C-alpha positions in Angstrom: -11.6 7.3 -15.1 -13.6 4.6 -13.5 -12.7 3.0 -10.2 -13.4 -0.5 -11.4 -11.1 0.0 -14.7 -7.9 1.5 -13.7 -5.4 2.8 -16.0 -2.1 1.5 -16.7 -0.2 3.3 -14.5 -2.7 2.0 -11.5 -2.5 -1.4 -12.7 1.2 -1.6 -12.5 1.0 -0.6 -9.2 -1.6 -3.2 -8.1 0.1 -5.8 -9.9 3.5 -5.1 -8.1 1.7 -4.6 -5.0 0.3 -8.4 -5.3 3.7 -9.7 -4.9 4.2 -8.3 -1.4 3.7 -11.4 0.9 1.4 -10.9 3.9 3.5 -9.7 6.9 5.8 -7.8 4.9 5.5 -4.0 4.1 6.8 -1.7 1.7 7.0 1.9 1.1 5.4 4.0 -1.7 8.9 5.1 -3.1 10.1 1.4 -3.2 6.8 0.6 -5.0 7.2 3.4 -7.6 11.0 2.0 -8.1 9.6 -1.6 -8.7 7.3 -0.4 -11.4 10.3 1.6 -13.0 9.0 5.0 -11.8 11.2 5.9 -8.9 10.0 9.6 -8.8 6.2 8.7 -8.9 6.0 7.8 -5.4 2.8 10.4 -5.0 1.4 9.0 -8.2 1.4 5.5 -6.3 -0.3 6.9 -3.3 -2.8 8.4 -5.3 -3.3 5.0 -7.2 -3.6 3.2 -3.9 -6.1 5.8 -2.6 -8.4 4.8 -5.6 -7.9 0.8 -5.3 -11.2 -0.7 -5.4 -10.5 -3.8 -3.9 -8.6 -2.8 -0.7 -8.0 -6.4 0.7 -7.4 -8.2 -2.4 -5.0 -5.7 -3.6 -3.1 -5.4 -0.3 -2.6 -1.6 -0.2 -2.4 -1.7 3.5 1.3 -3.1 3.1 2.5 0.3 2.0 3.7 2.8 4.6 5.6 6.2 4.0 9.2 6.5 4.0 9.4 7.7 7.4 8.1 4.9 8.7 4.6 6.2 9.5 1.4 4.3 8.3 0.3 7.0 5.7 -3.4 6.6 4.7 -6.0 4.0 4.2 -9.2 4.1 2.3 -10.9 1.3 4.1 -13.0 1.2 7.1 -11.7 3.3 10.0 -8.9 4.3 8.0 -5.3 4.2 9.6 -6.3 2.2 12.5 -7.8 -0.7 10.5 -4.6 -0.7 8.4 -2.8 -1.1 11.7 -4.9 -4.1 12.7 -4.7 -5.6 9.4 -0.8 -5.5 9.8 -1.0 -6.9 12.9 -3.6 -9.9 11.6 -0.8 -10.7 9.0 2.1 -10.6 11.4 4.0 -7.4 10.6 4.4 -7.4 14.3 8.5 -6.9 14.2 7.8 -3.6 12.2 4.9 -2.6 14.4 7.1 -3.1 17.6 9.8 -0.9 16.1 7.1 2.1 15.8 5.7 1.6 19.1 
């Protein structure tokens, strides 16, 4: 599969994710449920890891169910994910995790 031509599953994940507004977060499991595949949370994580446009398709807004940030394929990984969330105003969530 070519990263610029995602499969149908990845496209459904990306489309659902674009509905998550700036300053909000969701979990891999909630995103899987939103696309009608509640047990496919690991596949959701894999689709996000292959995200060809990590800011346009805001995969940084997805965290683990335990509240930890999970991964991020952008520059500087998880630290950059944290900064993006701060920039977008997800400060309440971040404050709860400090």
